[in-house]
C-alpha positions in Angstrom: 115.7 145.4 71.1 118.2 148.1 69.9 119.6 150.7 72.2 118.1 153.6 70.3 114.7 152.0 70.2 114.9 151.4 74.0 115.8 155.1 74.6 112.8 156.2 72.5 110.5 154.0 74.5 111.7 155.2 77.9 112.3 158.9 77.2 109.7 161.4 78.5 107.4 163.0 75.9 108.8 166.2 74.3 105.4 167.6 73.3 104.5 171.2 74.1 100.8 172.0 73.8 100.4 175.7 73.3 97.4 178.1 72.9 97.6 177.6 69.2 96.6 174.0 69.6 93.1 173.2 68.2 90.7 170.3 67.7 91.6 167.5 65.3 95.3 168.0 65.9 97.1 164.8 65.2 100.1 163.8 67.4 102.3 160.8 66.5 103.1 158.8 69.6 105.6 155.9 70.1 103.8 153.4 72.4 105.7 151.5 75.1 105.4 148.3 73.0 107.3 150.0 70.1 104.2 150.6 67.9 103.3 154.1 66.6 99.8 155.7 66.6 98.4 159.0 65.5 96.3 160.4 68.4 93.7 162.9 67.1 92.8 165.5 69.7 89.1 166.3 69.9 88.0 162.9 68.6 87.7 159.2 69.6 90.8 157.2 68.7 90.4 153.5 68.5 93.5 151.3 68.8 94.1 147.6 68.9 96.7 146.6 71.5 99.3 143.8 71.3 96.8 141.3 72.8 94.3 142.0 70.1 91.9 144.0 72.4 90.2 147.1 71.1 91.0 150.2 73.2 89.4 153.7 73.0 91.1 157.0 73.8 88.5 159.8 74.0 89.8 163.4 74.0 86.6 165.2 72.9 86.2 166.9 76.3 89.8 168.2 76.5 90.3 171.9 75.6 94.0 172.5 75.1 93.5 176.3 75.7 92.5 175.4 79.3 95.6 175.0 81.5 94.1 172.2 83.7 92.8 170.2 80.7 96.1 170.9 78.8 98.0 169.3 81.7 95.7 166.3 81.8 96.3 165.8 78.1 100.0 165.9 78.6 99.7 163.2 81.3 97.6 161.1 78.9 100.4 161.4 76.3 102.9 160.4 79.0 100.8 157.3 79.9 100.6 156.3 76.2 104.4 156.4 75.9 105.1 154.5 79.1 102.1 152.4 80.2 99.7 149.8 78.6 96.8 150.8 76.4 94.4 149.3 79.0 95.7 151.7 81.6 95.5 154.7 79.2 91.9 153.8 78.3 91.0 153.9 82.0 92.7 157.2 82.5 90.9 158.7 79.5 87.6 157.5 80.9 88.5 158.8 84.4 89.4 162.3 83.0 86.1 162.5 81.0 84.1 161.4 84.1 85.7 164.1 86.2 85.3 166.9 83.6 81.6 166.1 83.2 81.2 167.3 86.8 82.2 170.9 85.8 80.0 172.5 83.1 81.9 175.8 83.6 85.3 174.1 82.8 87.6 175.7 85.5 91.1 176.6 84.4 92.5 175.7 87.8 91.5 173.0 90.2 90.6 174.5 93.6 90.1 173.1 97.0 86.3 173.1 96.7 86.5 171.2 93.5 87.9 168.1 95.3 84.5 167.2 96.6 83.3 166.5 93.0 85.7 163.6 93.0 83.2 161.8 95.2 80.7 161.8 92.3 82.9 159.9 89.8 83.0 156.0 90.0 85.2 154.6 92.7 87.1 152.6 90.1 88.4 155.8 88.4 89.0 157.8 91.5 92.5 156.5 92.3 93.5 156.7 88.6 92.5 160.4 88.4 94.2 161.2 91.7 97.3 159.5 90.4 97.1 161.8 87.3 96.9 164.9 89.5 100.0 163.7 91.4 101.9 163.5 88.1 100.7 167.0 87.1 102.2 168.3 90.4 105.4 166.3 90.1 106.1 167.4 86.5 105.3 171.1 87.4 102.4 171.5 85.0 99.8 174.2 85.5 96.2 173.8 86.5 96.5 173.0 90.3 96.1 175.5 93.1 98.5 175.6 96.0 95.8 174.2 98.3 95.2 171.2 96.1 98.9 170.5 95.9 99.1 170.5 99.7 96.2 168.0 99.7 98.1 165.7 97.4 101.1 165.9 99.7 99.5 165.8 103.2 95.9 164.7 102.8 95.6 163.8 106.5 95.6 167.5 107.4 92.2 167.8 105.7 90.9 165.0 108.0 92.1 166.9 111.1 90.2 170.0 109.9 87.0 167.9 109.6 86.7 168.2 105.8 86.3 164.4 105.5 88.2 164.1 102.2 91.2 162.1 103.5 89.4 158.8 104.3 87.4 159.0 101.1 90.2 159.9 98.7 93.3 158.2 100.1 94.8 156.5 97.1 98.0 155.3 95.5 100.0 155.9 92.4 98.3 153.8 89.7 101.7 152.8 88.3 102.2 150.8 91.6 98.6 149.5 91.6 95.5 151.5 92.2 93.3 150.1 95.0 89.6 150.4 95.2 88.3 151.8 98.5 85.1 149.6 98.3 87.1 146.3 98.1 87.5 144.1 101.2 90.8 142.7 99.9 93.7 144.7 98.5 96.5 143.3 96.3 99.6 145.2 97.7 102.3 143.1 96.1 104.1 146.1 94.7 104.1 148.0 98.0 105.7 145.2 100.0 109.4 145.6 100.8 111.3 142.4 99.8 115.0 141.6 100.2 115.1 139.4 97.1 114.2 140.3 93.6 111.1 138.0 93.4 107.7 139.5 94.2 105.6 137.1 96.0 101.9 137.9 95.8 100.6 139.7 98.9 96.9 140.3 99.6 95.5 141.8 102.8 91.9 141.2 103.9 90.0 143.7 106.0 88.0 141.0 107.9 87.0 140.3 111.4 89.2 138.2 113.8 87.8 134.9 114.9 86.3 134.7 118.4 88.7 132.0 119.6 92.0 132.2 117.8 94.2 134.5 115.8 92.8 133.9 112.3 90.4 136.0 110.3 86.8 135.1 109.5 85.0 135.7 106.2 83.0 138.6 107.7 84.3 142.2 106.8 85.2 144.5 109.6 82.5 146.6 111.1 81.3 149.5 108.8 82.2 152.0 111.5 85.8 150.6 111.8 86.7 149.5 108.3 87.2 153.0 106.9 89.7 153.8 109.6 91.5 150.5 109.0 91.9 151.2 105.3 92.9 154.8 105.8 95.6 153.9 108.4 96.8 151.1 106.1 96.9 153.5 103.1 98.9 156.1 105.1 101.5 153.5 106.0 101.8 152.5 102.3 102.2 156.2 101.2 104.8 156.9 103.9 107.1 153.9 103.4 107.2 150.4 101.9 105.6 147.8 104.0 107.8 145.2 105.6 105.1 143.2 107.5 101.6 144.3 106.2 99.8 141.3 107.7 100.8 142.3 111.3 99.2 145.8 110.8 95.9 144.1 109.7 96.0 141.7 112.6 96.6 144.6 115.0 93.6 146.4 113.6 91.5 143.2 113.8 92.5 142.9 117.5 91.5 146.5 118.2 88.0 146.0 116.6 87.5 142.7 118.6 88.6 144.4 121.8 85.9 147.0 121.3 83.2 144.4 120.6 84.2 142.3 123.6 83.5 145.2 125.9 80.1 145.8 124.2 81.3 149.1 122.7 80.4 150.2 119.2 83.5 149.4 117.1 84.3 153.0 116.1 87.8 154.3 116.6 86.5 157.4 118.5 85.3 155.0 121.3 88.8 153.6 122.0 89.9 153.9 125.6 92.8 152.8 127.8 90.7 150.1 129.4 89.8 148.6 126.0 93.5 148.6 125.1 94.4 146.8 128.4 91.8 144.1 127.5 93.4 143.9 124.1 96.8 143.3 125.6 95.5 140.4 127.7 93.9 138.8 124.7 97.0 139.2 122.5 99.1 137.5 125.2 96.9 134.5 124.9 96.7 134.3 121.1 100.2 135.2 120.0 103.5 133.6 120.8 105.4 136.9 120.1 102.9 139.2 121.8 105.4 142.0 122.1 105.6 142.4 118.3 101.9 142.6 118.0 101.4 145.0 120.9 104.2 147.2 119.5 102.3 147.5 116.3 99.2 148.4 118.3 101.2 151.0 120.1 102.2 152.7 116.8 98.5 152.7 115.8 97.5 154.3 119.1 100.2 157.0 118.6 98.6 157.8 115.2 95.1 158.0 116.8 96.4 160.2 119.6 98.4 162.5 117.3 95.3 163.0 115.1 93.0 163.4 118.1 90.6 160.8 116.7 89.5 159.3 120.1 87.2 161.1 122.5 89.3 160.0 125.5 93.0 160.9 125.6 95.1 157.8 125.2 98.1 157.3 127.4 98.5 153.6 126.8 101.9 151.9 126.3 102.9 148.4 125.5 102.9 146.5 128.9 104.9 143.5 127.6 108.7 143.8 128.1 110.9 143.3 125.1 112.6 139.9 124.8 115.0 138.6 122.2 113.2 136.7 119.5 113.9 133.0 119.1 116.4 132.2 116.4 116.8 129.1 114.4 120.5 129.7 113.7 121.9 129.4 117.2 124.1 126.4 118.0 123.2 124.2 120.9 124.6 125.4 124.1 125.3 121.9 125.2 128.0 121.4 122.5 131.1 123.1 121.4 130.3 126.2 119.3 132.6 125.0 116.5 130.6 121.7 116.0 129.1 123.0 112.8 132.5 123.8 111.2 134.0 121.3 108.8 136.8 119.2 110.2 140.4 119.6 109.2 140.3 116.3 107.5 137.3 117.4 105.4 139.1 120.6 104.3 142.2 118.6 103.4 140.1 116.2 101.3 138.5 119.1 99.5 141.9 120.4 98.7 142.9 117.0 97.2 139.7 116.9 95.1 140.4 120.5 93.9 143.9 119.5 92.7 143.2 116.0 91.4 139.7 115.8 90.1 138.8 116.9 86.5 135.0 116.5 87.0 133.2 119.8 86.5 130.9 119.3 89.5 133.8 118.6 91.7 135.8 121.6 90.5 132.8 124.0 90.8 132.2 122.9 94.4 135.8 123.2 95.5 136.2 126.6 93.8 133.1 127.8 95.7 134.7 126.5 98.9 138.0 128.2 98.0 136.3 131.6 97.6 134.3 131.1 100.8 137.5 130.4 102.7 139.2 133.5 101.1 136.7 135.8 102.8 133.4 135.1 104.6 130.6 136.1 102.3 127.0 135.1 101.4 126.5 132.5 98.8 124.6 134.9 96.5 127.6 137.2 96.7 129.9 134.4 95.5 127.5 133.6 92.7 127.3 137.2 91.5 131.0 138.0 91.5 131.9 140.1 88.3 134.5 138.8 85.9 136.9 141.6 86.7 136.6 141.1 90.5 140.4 140.7 91.1 142.0 143.9 92.3 145.0 144.9 94.4 145.9 147.3 97.2 148.9 148.4 99.2 149.9 147.1 102.7 152.9 147.5 105.0 154.4 144.4 103.4 153.7 145.6 99.8 151.1 145.0 97.2 148.3 142.6 98.2 145.7 140.9 96.1 142.0 141.5 96.8 138.5 140.6 95.5 135.8 143.3 94.9 132.5 142.1 96.3 129.0 143.5 95.8 127.0 143.1 99.1 123.8 141.2 98.8 121.8 143.8 100.7 122.6 146.6 98.3 125.5 148.2 100.2 128.5 149.9 98.5 131.0 147.6 96.8 133.9 146.6 99.0 137.2 144.8 98.7 138.3 141.9 100.8 142.1 141.2 100.7 144.0 137.9 100.9 145.2 136.8 104.3 148.2 134.9 102.9 150.0 134.1 99.7 148.5 130.6 99.7 145.0 132.1 100.0 145.8 134.5 97.1 147.0 131.7 94.9 144.1 129.4 95.6 141.5 132.2 95.0 143.2 133.2 91.7 143.1 129.6 90.6 139.4 129.3 91.4 138.4 132.5 89.7 140.4 131.6 86.6 138.7 128.2 86.4 135.2 129.7 86.9 135.8 132.4 84.3 136.9 129.9 81.7 134.0 127.6 82.5 131.4 130.4 82.1 132.9 132.0 79.1 130.5 130.5 76.5 127.5 131.1 78.8 128.5 134.8 79.0 128.8 135.1 75.2 125.3 133.5 74.8 123.8 135.8 77.5 125.3 138.9 75.8 124.0 137.8 72.4 120.4 137.2 73.8 120.5 140.6 75.4 121.3 142.3 72.1 119.1 140.0 70.0 115.9 139.2 71.9 113.5 136.8 70.3 116.2 135.0 68.3 118.1 131.7 68.9 121.7 131.9 69.7 124.0 129.8 67.5 127.7 129.2 68.3 130.0 130.8 65.7 130.7 127.5 63.8 127.0 127.0 63.3 125.8 130.5 62.4 125.5 129.4 58.7 122.7 127.1 59.8 120.4 129.9 60.9 116.9 129.6 59.3 117.9 126.2 57.9 116.6 122.7 58.7 118.8 120.9 61.3 119.8 117.3 61.6 119.8 115.6 65.0 123.6 115.7 65.0 123.7 119.5 64.3 121.1 120.1 67.0 123.2 118.1 69.5 126.3 120.0 68.7 124.5 123.4 69.0 123.3 122.7 72.5 126.7 121.3 73.5 125.9 117.6 73.9 128.8 115.2 73.6 126.5 112.5 72.2 124.0 112.8 69.4 120.3 113.1 70.3 118.6 109.8 69.5 115.1 109.4 68.0 113.9 107.9 71.3 114.5 111.0 73.3 114.0 113.6 70.6 110.6 114.5 72.0 112.2 115.9 75.2 113.9 118.6 73.1 
């Protein structure tokens, strides 16, 4: 993909809809997949997406002279430029479903209009709320001050007894809209992960088993499940979740504690006595009971701050904090240096580094040399940039250093050589690794600039789009020996 095409695909729409706009106006839009369409306002536009599915964008109910509807149309255009056609089709349907609730076509969404959201299908509710949030974020017209306050701090409506917060708590659809009626939520995009990979994470609002810490297949009590979902949604909207399952388990324990004392499992019936019984049960079921009760404590604080319980809650976690068990501690019965390599092993590694010509040996010893230069994480060694060598000034004069990029996202830092020998060894290791990875970097850069095409080394560029012999194929992938007919199927 070219740079200019990438910029076009990722730039915000520069479309101004004014009062002179009228029905059947055609707007050319560059979709996120690079294709162009002509969206006709005031009509149904049918599009076939890249998967071959037919998608419908209906703008018949949007009056561009109406500030609110004009803003919704701008958000629809923004979605078409940045999101999938399936998402845009859902947004179009959600907008039409909402506008049908207002025969008088209000020019500004007021506080009393929010109740009409309850009449549209629950599937479209989070998508439409997400569109309203974007109208506010982009500074478009059509939203009253009170509605914008609701989008920022919806829990205040619940405190005033309007009942809208629990019903309309939602999430930005770009991060994954969640249906309030579902018992399970896929919150993968809301979970805070240290690494780059996103492991699938699903939470289940189900009852805790009678004997044990695991959940059953039965949903939480109808009087309790709305509170559980609202509290969980609030946590997601405030910050990324680091341990979502612990929050759900704490809620399950609270519901079970109410049921164990023959009290209707509604959050308004929570008392200090119920929480004391919960603490006793958690101590029996969980090895790290302090962690679980600390989560319960945070939930209790929310309940008390919102005045959701009839009885004032003064409960605190009764379990004293203890250091968590660690699996990286050395045995106290042995010398703490027992895990360090012996002097003999280090000397033998040095001999291998200087004498061996095998690539696997050299890569290993270069890795050890850089680790000995300055203590660092393995991933930091593997992601060192090519131009990592730098220098600084010390009392003895110039000193060589290596610029590191911390694995946890901290600012770049420089670690300096402790001796001339350390400097020489690190420079030798870096030079070898740079030379070893040179061809790989060339190929990686080529693939970044030419996606969808096969990289061919310079001597073989003339073979592009030509039939290849086994010998030529072997040379292109860097094999020392030709591919034989017997193993050809593997390639």
